[in-house]
C-alpha positions in Angstrom: -38.4 6.8 -26.5 -37.5 3.4 -25.1 -34.8 0.9 -25.8 -36.4 -2.5 -25.7 -33.3 -4.6 -26.1 -29.5 -4.4 -26.6 -26.7 -6.6 -28.0 -23.2 -5.8 -26.8 -20.1 -7.5 -28.1 -16.5 -6.9 -27.3 -17.3 -3.5 -25.7 -15.4 -2.6 -22.5 -15.6 -5.6 -20.3 -18.8 -7.0 -22.0 -17.7 -9.8 -24.2 -21.2 -10.8 -25.2 -24.2 -9.3 -23.5 -27.9 -9.5 -24.5 -30.6 -7.9 -22.4 -34.3 -7.0 -22.8 -35.4 -3.9 -20.8 -38.6 -2.8 -19.2 -40.3 0.5 -20.1 -40.0 1.9 -16.6 -37.1 1.8 -14.2 -34.3 -0.6 -15.1 -32.0 -1.0 -12.0 -28.5 -2.1 -13.0 -26.9 -3.5 -9.8 -23.3 -4.6 -9.2 -20.0 -3.9 -7.5 -17.7 -1.2 -8.9 -15.8 -2.3 -12.0 -18.2 -5.1 -12.9 -19.6 -3.3 -16.0 -22.7 -1.4 -14.9 -21.7 1.9 -16.3 -20.4 0.2 -19.5 -24.0 -1.0 -20.2 -25.2 2.6 -20.0 -22.3 3.7 -22.1 -23.3 1.2 -24.8 -26.9 2.7 -24.8 -25.4 6.2 -25.3 -23.6 4.9 -28.4 -26.9 3.8 -29.9 -28.5 7.2 -29.1 -25.6 9.6 -29.6 -23.1 7.6 -31.8 -20.5 7.9 -29.0 -19.8 7.5 -25.3 -21.2 10.0 -22.8 -17.7 10.0 -21.2 -16.2 11.3 -24.4 -14.0 8.2 -24.6 -12.6 7.4 -28.1 -13.8 4.3 -29.9 -10.4 2.6 -29.5 -10.7 3.1 -25.7 -14.1 1.4 -25.3 -12.9 -1.5 -27.5 -12.3 -4.6 -25.4 -8.6 -5.2 -24.8 -7.0 -7.4 -27.3 -9.9 -7.2 -29.8 -10.1 -5.6 -33.2 -13.8 -4.6 -33.4 -16.9 -4.1 -31.3 -20.5 -4.4 -32.2 -23.6 -2.8 -30.6 -27.2 -3.2 -31.7 -30.5 -2.3 -30.2 -34.2 -2.1 -30.7 -35.7 1.3 -30.0 -39.3 2.3 -29.9 -40.6 5.9 -30.2 -43.5 7.1 -28.1 -45.6 6.9 -31.3 -44.8 3.2 -31.6 -42.3 3.4 -34.4 -39.6 0.8 -34.1 -35.9 1.3 -35.0 -33.1 -1.2 -35.3 -29.9 0.7 -34.5 -26.4 -0.7 -34.9 -22.9 0.6 -34.3 -19.7 -1.2 -35.3 -16.1 -0.1 -35.0 -13.0 -1.7 -36.7 -9.7 -0.8 -35.1 -7.6 -2.0 -38.0 -9.4 0.2 -40.4 -10.0 3.0 -37.9 -13.6 3.1 -39.0 -16.9 3.4 -37.2 -20.2 2.7 -38.9 -23.7 3.6 -37.7 -27.0 2.3 -39.2 -30.7 2.8 -38.6 -33.0 0.1 -39.9 -29.9 -1.4 -41.6 -29.4 1.8 -43.7 -26.0 3.4 -43.2 -25.9 6.9 -41.7 -23.6 9.2 -43.7 -23.1 11.9 -41.0 -23.2 11.1 -37.3 -24.7 14.6 -36.8 -27.9 13.3 -38.4 -28.4 11.0 -35.4 -28.2 13.7 -32.7 -31.7 14.3 -31.3 -33.3 11.5 -33.2 -33.1 9.3 -30.1 -33.1 11.8 -27.3 -31.3 10.9 -24.1 -30.4 12.5 -20.8 -27.3 11.4 -19.0 -26.5 11.9 -15.3 -23.1 10.4 -14.3 -20.3 11.4 -11.9 -18.7 13.2 -14.8 -21.8 15.4 -15.1 -20.7 17.0 -11.8 -18.4 19.3 -13.7 -21.5 21.3 -14.8 -21.7 22.7 -11.3 -18.1 22.3 -10.1 -16.0 22.8 -13.2 -15.1 25.6 -15.5 -17.1 27.6 -18.1 -16.3 25.0 -20.8 -18.1 22.3 -18.8 -21.3 24.5 -18.6 -21.0 25.4 -22.3 -20.8 21.7 -23.1 -24.1 21.2 -21.2 -25.8 24.0 -23.1 -24.6 22.8 -26.5 -25.6 19.1 -25.8 -29.1 19.9 -24.8 -29.9 22.5 -27.5 -28.2 20.4 -30.2 -30.6 17.5 -29.4 -33.5 19.8 -29.8 -32.4 21.8 -32.9 -30.7 20.6 -36.0 -30.2 24.3 -37.0 -28.3 25.0 -33.8 -26.1 21.9 -34.2 -25.2 23.0 -37.7 -24.4 26.5 -36.5 -22.3 25.1 -33.7 -20.3 22.7 -35.8 -19.7 25.4 -38.4 -18.7 28.0 -35.7 -16.1 25.6 -34.3 -14.7 25.0 -37.8 -14.5 28.8 -38.4 -12.9 29.3 -35.0 -10.2 26.7 -35.7 -9.4 28.4 -39.0 -9.4 31.9 -37.6 -7.1 30.8 -34.7 -4.7 29.3 -37.2 -4.5 32.6 -39.1 -3.9 34.4 -35.8 -1.3 32.0 -34.7 0.5 32.0 -38.0 0.5 35.8 -38.0 2.0 35.8 -34.5 4.7 33.3 -35.4 5.7 35.1 -38.6 5.0 38.6 -37.2 3.0 39.5 -40.3 -0.2 41.5 -40.7 -3.1 39.0 -41.0 -5.9 41.6 -41.2 -6.9 40.8 -44.7 -6.8 37.0 -44.2 -9.1 37.4 -41.1 -11.9 39.3 -42.8 -13.8 36.4 -44.3 -13.5 34.4 -41.1 -14.6 37.4 -39.1 -17.8 37.6 -41.0 -18.6 33.9 -40.7 -17.7 33.9 -37.0 -20.1 36.8 -36.3 -22.9 35.3 -38.4 -22.8 31.9 -36.7 -21.9 33.3 -33.3 -24.9 35.7 -33.2 -27.3 32.9 -33.8 -25.7 30.7 -31.2 -25.8 33.5 -28.6 -29.5 34.2 -29.3 -30.5 30.5 -29.1 -28.6 30.0 -25.9 -30.3 33.0 -24.3 -33.8 31.8 -25.4 -33.0 28.3 -24.1 -31.9 29.4 -20.7 -35.1 31.6 -20.3 -37.1 28.5 -21.0 -35.0 26.2 -18.8 -35.0 28.4 -15.7 -38.6 27.6 -14.5 -38.1 23.9 -15.2 -34.9 23.9 -13.1 -36.7 25.7 -10.2 -39.6 23.3 -10.2 -37.4 20.2 -10.4 -35.1 21.5 -7.6 -38.1 22.0 -5.4 -39.4 18.5 -6.1 -36.2 17.0 -4.8 -35.2 19.5 -2.1 -38.7 20.3 -0.9 -38.9 23.9 -2.1 -36.7 25.1 0.8 -34.1 26.6 -1.6 -34.3 28.5 -4.8 -31.8 28.0 -7.7 -31.1 30.5 -10.5 -29.3 30.5 -13.8 -27.8 33.5 -15.4 -26.3 33.7 -18.9 -23.1 35.7 -19.3 -22.2 35.9 -23.0 -18.7 36.9 -24.0 -20.3 39.5 -26.3 -22.1 41.6 -23.6 -25.5 42.9 -24.5 -28.9 43.7 -22.9 -31.1 40.7 -22.2 -33.7 42.1 -24.7 -31.2 42.9 -27.4 -32.2 41.7 -30.9 -29.8 39.9 -33.2 -28.9 43.1 -35.0 -27.7 44.7 -31.8 -25.7 41.6 -30.8 -24.1 41.6 -34.2 -23.0 45.2 -33.9 -21.5 44.5 -30.4 -19.8 41.4 -31.6 -18.1 43.3 -34.5 -17.1 46.1 -32.1 -15.6 43.6 -29.7 -13.5 42.0 -32.4 -12.2 45.4 -33.4 -11.5 46.3 -29.8 -9.5 43.1 -29.1 -7.7 42.9 -32.5 -4.4 43.9 -31.1 -4.4 41.5 -28.2 -5.6 38.7 -30.4 -2.6 39.2 -32.7 -0.3 39.1 -29.7 -1.8 35.9 -28.2 -2.7 34.2 -31.5 -6.2 33.2 -30.4 -9.8 34.5 -30.7 -10.8 36.3 -27.5 -14.6 37.0 -28.0 -17.5 34.8 -29.1 -19.7 32.0 -27.8 -16.7 29.8 -27.1 -16.1 32.1 -24.1 -19.6 32.3 -22.8 -20.3 31.5 -19.1 -23.4 30.1 -17.3 -23.6 31.3 -13.7 -25.4 29.1 -11.2 -26.7 30.3 -7.8 -28.6 28.9 -4.9 -30.3 31.4 -2.6 -28.3 34.1 -4.5 -24.9 32.5 -3.7 -22.5 31.2 -6.2 -22.8 27.4 -6.4 -19.1 26.7 -7.0 -17.9 28.6 -3.9 -20.8 28.2 -1.5 -22.9 25.1 -2.2 -22.6 21.9 -0.2 -22.1 18.5 -1.8 -25.7 17.8 -1.4 -26.7 21.1 -3.0 -24.4 20.4 -5.9 -25.9 17.0 -6.5 -29.5 18.3 -6.1 -28.9 21.2 -8.5 -27.3 18.8 -11.0 -30.3 16.4 -10.7 -32.6 19.4 -11.2 -30.7 20.5 -14.3 -31.0 17.0 -15.7 -34.7 16.7 -14.9 -35.2 20.1 -16.5 -33.3 18.9 -19.5 -35.6 15.9 -19.8 -38.7 18.1 -19.7 -37.3 20.5 -22.2 -36.4 17.8 -24.7 -39.7 16.1 -24.2 -41.5 19.3 -25.1 -39.2 20.3 -28.0 -39.0 16.8 -29.6 -42.5 15.6 -28.6 -40.7 12.5 -27.4 -39.7 11.3 -23.9 -35.9 11.0 -23.6 -34.3 7.9 -22.2 -32.7 8.6 -18.8 -29.3 7.2 -18.0 -28.6 7.7 -14.3 -25.2 6.5 -13.2 -24.6 6.5 -9.4 -27.3 9.1 -8.9 -28.0 8.5 -5.2 -24.6 9.3 -3.9 -24.3 12.5 -1.8 -28.1 12.7 -1.5 -29.8 12.2 1.9 -32.6 9.6 2.2 -35.4 12.1 1.9 -34.0 13.7 -1.3 -33.1 10.3 -2.8 -36.7 9.1 -2.2 -38.2 12.1 -3.8 -35.8 11.7 -6.8 -36.8 8.0 -7.2 -40.5 9.0 -7.1 -39.9 11.6 -9.7 -37.9 9.3 -12.0 -40.5 6.6 -11.7 -43.2 8.8 -13.1 -41.6 10.3 -16.2 -40.4 7.5 -18.5 -37.8 4.8 -19.1 -34.8 5.1 -16.9 -31.6 3.1 -16.3 -30.2 3.5 -12.7 -26.9 2.0 -11.6 -26.2 1.3 -8.0 -23.9 -1.0 -6.0 -26.9 -2.3 -4.1 -30.6 -2.4 -4.3 -30.8 -0.9 -0.8 -31.4 2.4 -2.5 -34.9 1.2 -3.6 -37.7 0.8 -1.1 -38.2 -2.8 0.2 -41.7 -2.9 -1.3 -40.7 -1.5 -4.7 -42.8 -3.2 -7.3 -40.5 -5.0 -9.8 -43.3 -6.4 -11.8 -44.6 -4.8 -15.0 -42.4 -2.2 -16.6 -39.8 -2.1 -13.8 -36.9 -4.6 -14.0 -33.6 -5.2 -12.2 -30.4 -6.6 -13.5 -27.2 -7.7 -11.8 -23.9 -7.2 -13.6 -20.9 -9.4 -12.7 -17.7 -9.4 -14.7 -19.4 -8.1 -17.8 -22.3 -10.6 -17.6 -25.8 -9.2 -17.2 -28.5 -11.3 -15.5 -32.2 -10.3 -15.2 -33.3 -10.8 -11.6 -36.9 -12.0 -11.1 -39.2 -9.9 -8.9 -39.0 -12.4 -6.0 -35.3 -11.7 -5.5 -34.6 -9.2 -2.7 -33.2 -5.8 -3.9 -31.5 -5.0 -0.6 -28.2 -6.4 -1.6 -26.5 -7.4 -4.8 -27.0 -11.2 -5.2 -24.0 -13.4 -5.7 -23.6 -15.1 -9.0 -25.6 -18.3 -9.1 -23.7 -21.5 -9.8 
């Protein structure tokens, strides 16, 4: 998948931006606050219907404006072209998404159609944050590869909200809500068992990809590992029937405490993903460089996983990817990125690229200043951000 061009209007600090991209590395250079990341955020809207930051539509709307417009020409690896457009109207509180000028009824239909991998400073929460951050990573990747998983996940979340409401109301009114919980219990288990099984399979497939990617960046001097810790404890080789039985047992076991607290205490919404390097917990023992290297490895593994499952190369959005990496690891990462597909890399300076980097052909560089994007010709030095030309 490649994005060939983009039109951005009244989005963040981009009043009116048009850009045509190369099929390889697209370096987006500029000082902080000039709009580099906003350009990548606009691309994520076209691929995911939303910002990779999780920002609301009203937040990304340019200050003082009532609507924004985004449009792009995307091309699949098979050569199929798509015209994708997103509009948001603040006054009506409505967002519209279209593919080839046909409206999309459900935004969930878009997820996975234009696969994308995002590495931004906010992604650091995967290795440094809490369990919810790692579950978000799991769900994002698997949802792009499986419509069935996405459907199960969305329905599980709906059921969980309803079940928690029953529990909370029962706590407030001090009433017995056992009968009201029964239909929600069944649906929670049905969806939860499938989610747990799919996460377990996914992590088994991801582990070797992470190890290989980590070695490519770190030089095979360290070994990372990923362990799945589901809320519903079971043996790694347990089938869905055994997981279902354990889930039902756990719900019965925690019933009293759930009624006291007014929330659901077991299920995929409480799963954990444990990350280690050389057998040591990443959150408590890893250096900043190791955190960043593991994060990069997870994202490169995500790319390879989606490419295999979707038979399509994802677009890479790499925001501030070189920070906290030494020169050797940064060089290896750049070489790896250059070889796998279209990538957008933000940096405050072109110094992160080798002086002899070939900016002809599929590779291009852009300078962003105050929401204006300029394509820089290959003859322009990449060792510093050029000043705006008069």
